[in-house]
N, C-alpha and C positions, 0 to 999 in steps of 0.2 A: 588548508583545503584547497585545491584546484578550482577554478572556475566553474560555473554551472555549465553541464553540458546539454546539448540540442538534442531533443526527441525527435527522431527523424519521421518526416512526414509519410514516408512509406509503411511505418508502422503503428502509427497514431490510431488508426482504427482498432488496434488489441486492446487499446487503453480506453477507446471512447466507447466502445460496449461493454455492457456487462458482463462480467466473467468472473472468473476465480484466477487468482495469482499465487504464486509461492513467496514466501516472506521469509528470507532467510537472516537470521541475527546471529549474533556472537553469543553464546552461553558463559556463565561466570566461570566455567572450566576451560573457556575458550574452544571448544567444540563448536560447530554450526546447530543452529536450531531453525528449522524450516517449518513452517505453517502456511495453511492456505487462507486467504484472506479476499474480501470486497475491498473494491477499490473505485476511487472517482479520480478522473483527469480532470485538472483544475488550470488550465491555462498551460503552462509549463513544468508545472509540478503534479505529483501524485499524491492523493490523500487518502485515509482510511480512518477508522475510529476502533479505538480499542479501549478495555476497562483495564484500571490498573493493577486489576488481580492476575492479568495474563503473564505466561512467561516472556512472552514476545516483546510486551511493554516493557517490563523488568531489564529484558536484556539491552532494548534500546535506550533507556534510561541511563544504563551502567557505560553503554558503548554506543554513541548517536551514529552510528553507520547500519545499513541495511541493505539487502538486495531485493529487488522485486522481479521476479521471471515469470515472464509469460507464453505459453504455446499456443500458437494459432491452431484453434479448433477444427478448422479446415484443413492444414496442412502442418501435419508435426514436425517438418522441417524449417519450419517459419518463427523463429521465435524473436523474442525481445528482453534484453538483460539491462536493468537498469541499477546499476550501484549509486547509493544515494546517502546524502547527508540528512539525518532526521532531525526534526524540531518538533515541539509539542505546545498545544494551545488548548486549554480546558473549554469542555462544550456542556455547559451548565443547563442551557434549555436546550439542548438537544437538537439544534438546530443543523447542526452539517449532518449528525445521524440521520435525522429527516430526510434531508437532499440524498444519503447515500443510500439508504433503503428504498427509496422512491426509484433509483434508478435500476433497483432489481424488484421491481414490482410488490412492493410492500409498504406498510405504513406502520407507524410507529407503533400504533398498536397490534399491528400484524407480527412485528418482528419479534422472532422469539429469543433473541439474545438479551445479556444485560443490560440495563439502563442506567444504571448507578455508576459513579466515578469514571464516565467517558471524558476520553481525551479525543483529539483531532491530531491524527500523526501526518506531519507534512515530509515526504520524499522529495528531496531537491537532487534532480541528477546530476552527478559527478562523471560518471563514464558510462556512455551506453554501447550495448553491442548489439547490433541488429543482423539478424540471419535470415535467409531466404527469400 
């Protein structure tokens, strides 16, 4: 894998604010699979929380590369593409999930998603494309 790429200061605001990003993974058939995810900027990496039953989790376990794509809600010509290497760690006490949902104005009690079999997925940028 190439060395880590730097997230540009000009577009970090897209990752610092709560929003929805498109996460693209490679399916078992080689076709892309894209889904919407919440995310959290953590230093120079981006993290999300997934349950093991989801297709995107299975795809990344098999092929630990993914692309996160964000569109500035105020300017659709300003985008950020983060092509990344993926790493996993368990979140048995849901500490990371708690941090993530708080960024989106929720609590673990109000979060409607599954809380069982959660993993923290870390996306380490390898290639970044910032437009606009």
